[in-house]
N, C-alpha and C positions, 0 to 999 in steps of 0.2 A: 563498869561499862567500858567497852573497847573504845579506842581513840576515834574510830570512824563513827560510832554511835554518839560519842560526845560532840563531835562536830555537827552531825545531823541535828541533834537536839538543840545545839546553839543556834543554828540557822533558823530553826522553827521558833525558838523562844524569842529571838530578836525580831522576827517577823510579827510575833504576837505583841511585842512591845510597841511596834509602830501602830498597831490597832489601839492599844491602850492609850497612846498619846492622842490619837484622833478622838477617842472618847473623852479624854481630859480636856481637850480643846473645846469640844461641844458642850460639856457639862460644867467645866470649871472645877472638877473634883477628881481625885485620884487616891488610891489606897497607899501610895508611896509618896515620898517627899523628893523635891528636886535634889537636895544634898545627897540623899541615898542613891538616887538614880545616877548621879554624876560619877559615883565611885564604880570603877569597873570590876571591883572584887566582891560586889554584893550579889551579882547574879550567879547562877549555878555554873555557867561556863567560865566566868571570871575566877571563881573559887578553884575550879579544876585547873584552869590555865596557870594560875599563880601558885597554887598550894598542893594540889593532888596529882598533877600530871607526872608521869614517869620522866625522870630527868633526861632520858635519851631523846625524847621528843622535843625538848627545849633546844637541842643541837641541830634540828632540822632547818632547812633553808627558809621556811615560811614563818617560823615561830615569832621572831622579833617583830616582823611587820604586822602580824595578826594581833599581837599584844598592843602595838601602837594604834592600829585601826580600831580595835575594840575599846580602848580607853577614849579615843576621840569620839566614837559613836556614843558612849555613855555621857561624856561631857556635853555633847550637843543635845542628846535626848533630855538630859537634866535641865538644860537651859530652856528648851522648848516647853518642858513641863512647868518650869517656873513662870514663863510668860503666860502659859495657858491658865495656871492657877491665879495669876494676877488679872485675869479677865481680858487679855489682849488677844482675842481670837484671830484677828487679821494678821498680826505679826507671827503668831504661832503657826498659822496655816502657811504663811509665806516661807517660814523656815523649814517646812516639811514638803513643799511642792517639788515637783520634778526639777532637777538641776540645782537644787539647793545643796548647801554643804551636807546637811543631814542625809539627803537622798543619795548623794555621791558617796559619802562615808558608808552608808548602809550597803549600797551595791558593791563597793570595793571590798568591804569586809566579807560579804557573802562569797564574792568571786575568789578572794584569797583563801577562804576556808575550803572552798571546793577545789582550788588548785592544790592545797595542802593534802586533801584527801587523795587526789590523783597521784601526787608525788609519793605519798605513803604506799598506795597500791602498787605503783610501778616499782617501788623499792622493797616490796614484800612485807610491808607492815600491815597488820589487820586492826 
């Protein structure tokens, strides 16, 4: 998969995870565990980002910040899942609301991935 497609897939997949967290908050159940979710190398994008990506892309200006944001997103998602699975819906919902760390991390990660795509296009990378 080309780098642009990997980034598009990551944006979509992380959006779907927000939905999965909402379901976990509502039901108290999830097919994954908080420990697994907290690791940024368990999702497809994380595996690609750390292990399968062509080394040339790791030298681009956005890579390090995306790695940092992606890891922070996963840590917070895992914490929210842990809270949800422990039955504390109110706290889990608070940690997902607009303006929360999770909301800001998610928005910043998406924005930075889109910036990366624009930078790559501008520099002739497909």
